[in-house]
C-alpha positions, 0 to 999 in steps of 0.5 A, spaced: 123 961 483 128 961 476 135 958 477 141 960 474 145 957 469 150 955 474 145 951 478 141 947 471 142 940 470 145 937 476 144 930 473 148 931 467 153 935 471 154 929 475 154 924 469 159 927 465 164 927 472 163 920 472 163 919 465 171 922 466 173 919 472 171 912 469 175 914 463 181 917 467 181 912 473 179 905 469 185 901 470 183 901 477 176 898 476 175 892 479 175 887 475 171 882 479 165 879 473 170 881 468 167 889 469 174 892 469 176 888 461 169 890 459 171 897 460 177 896 458 175 893 452 169 898 451 173 905 453 173 908 446 166 908 445 165 912 451 167 917 447 158 917 445 156 919 451 159 926 450 155 928 444 149 926 449 150 929 454 152 936 450 146 935 447 143 935 454 146 941 457 144 945 452 137 942 453 137 945 460 142 951 458 147 948 464 154 952 465 156 947 470 155 941 465 156 944 459 165 946 464 164 939 466 164 936 460 170 938 459 173 932 463 171 926 460 172 929 454 179 932 455 180 925 458 178 922 452 181 925 447 189 924 451 186 916 451 185 916 443 184 923 439 192 921 436 188 915 433 184 920 430 191 923 425 194 919 419 200 918 422 202 913 416 208 913 411 211 911 405 215 906 405 217 899 408 222 893 408 215 888 409 208 888 409 205 883 415 197 880 415 194 877 420 187 873 419 183 870 423 180 865 418 175 862 422 173 855 423 167 856 420 169 860 414 165 857 408 170 859 402 176 858 404 180 858 398 176 865 396 179 867 403 187 865 401 186 868 395 184 875 396 190 874 402 195 872 397 192 878 393 194 884 399 202 882 397 203 881 404 211 878 405 209 874 411 201 872 412 199 869 419 193 865 419 189 863 425 183 858 427 185 854 422 181 848 421 183 840 419 178 842 413 181 848 410 188 847 411 190 843 405 186 848 401 190 854 405 196 851 403 194 849 396 192 856 395 198 860 397 204 855 396 205 859 389 206 865 393 209 863 399 214 858 399 215 857 406 210 856 410 209 853 417 203 850 422 203 849 429 196 846 431 191 852 429 196 857 427 200 859 421 205 863 417 206 863 410 212 866 408 216 869 401 223 869 405 226 862 408 223 860 416 228 857 421 227 855 429 220 855 428 217 851 434 210 852 438 208 856 444 205 854 450 199 859 451 197 854 457 191 853 454 188 847 459 189 848 466 188 845 472 188 837 474 186 834 468 191 839 464 197 834 465 192 828 463 192 830 456 196 827 451 202 832 447 199 829 441 192 832 442 196 839 445 199 839 439 193 838 434 190 845 438 196 849 439 195 856 438 201 859 437 208 859 434 215 862 434 219 862 428 225 867 424 224 870 418 230 870 415 232 878 411 237 881 407 237 885 413 239 880 418 233 876 422 227 877 425 222 873 430 215 872 429 210 870 433 203 868 431 198 868 436 190 866 438 189 868 445 183 864 448 175 867 447 172 871 451 165 868 454 160 872 457 156 868 462 149 870 467 152 868 472 159 869 471 160 875 467 165 877 463 170 871 463 177 872 461 181 866 464 183 862 459 186 869 454 189 872 460 193 866 462 195 865 455 197 873 455 201 872 460 205 866 457 205 870 450 208 876 454 214 871 459 215 868 451 217 876 448 220 878 455 225 872 454 227 873 446 233 875 446 233 878 438 232 885 437 227 885 432 219 882 433 213 882 430 207 879 434 202 877 429 194 875 432 187 875 434 189 877 441 181 876 443 182 883 446 185 890 445 191 894 447 187 898 453 185 892 456 189 891 462 191 883 460 196 885 456 200 890 460 206 885 459 205 884 452 205 892 451 210 894 456 215 891 450 212 891 444 208 897 441 202 897 437 203 898 429 196 901 429 197 906 434 204 908 431 203 909 424 195 908 422 188 911 422 183 911 426 182 905 431 183 899 424 177 895 428 176 888 425 171 884 429 166 882 428 167 883 420 159 885 418 160 892 423 167 892 426 167 895 433 172 893 436 181 892 434 183 884 437 187 882 431 193 885 432 200 888 429 206 889 435 213 890 434 220 891 438 226 893 434 222 895 427 219 902 425 211 901 424 210 905 416 203 904 415 197 900 418 191 899 415 185 893 415 183 890 409 177 888 406 172 883 409 173 875 406 169 869 409 171 870 416 167 874 422 174 877 422 177 883 418 184 882 416 189 887 418 196 889 415 203 894 416 208 895 413 216 895 417 222 898 416 228 898 419 
């Protein structure tokens, strides 16, 4: 007995509907074992399954499976279709760059020179080591007369900096946290806050490197340290009274990640507002995710792009802003 096109391919049909529902309801997926965070992080790549399922539907000549694919295709386009459009505009008052320079970077001199050649007005660096720090200070001194380093993060600027201080990301938690000496905490500090003096008024800048994400065989996708840092950073940003604010850094997560709801409630992504494509930044050898971010408030992103690889395992990301 020959089945009609509307009765063929039930497996492809069910898979297409499941795919659409996962993308549509991803924020409600349990985070047990970090599952929800993992889905959030890899969400753009779920679109890869759509042409695969379409191929299967055509192979089975299944009309119902083809129609079912309208759900995941529509959801994916609603979530990410805007990123496929080039939204960049000419102009911009300041160019900002953020780069996790990598603790294992074997060429900090080359990295520093490449970043200076980018023409950035503000240059945020994360994962600075005591060994590499003097190299960056020396190589960037001529182009950037003002800079501050707080622990493992720093900001180099062509404009004066004031009111600089470290930001506590609550990296150390638990009963032993209070036993860590203040000097040791400062040396390992992973965020700073400063004010850039511009001819159009002050601009508050945060530089942050949130905790790493780990995958453990028994515990799954572990994000506790990063999530604590994201909450602490969101609290600090929400308390800022200055209208104009830029957050630069390696957040070890995408803006789709539920852990950043507190941040994205107050800030918007320069890449989403003024970029083209996803702007993937990690890993440098084959970027598949954007975890290096430029987030803003009170300023207008004009352009957002990814810079060429350096000696780091991250790519630098840049944005032009105006107000």
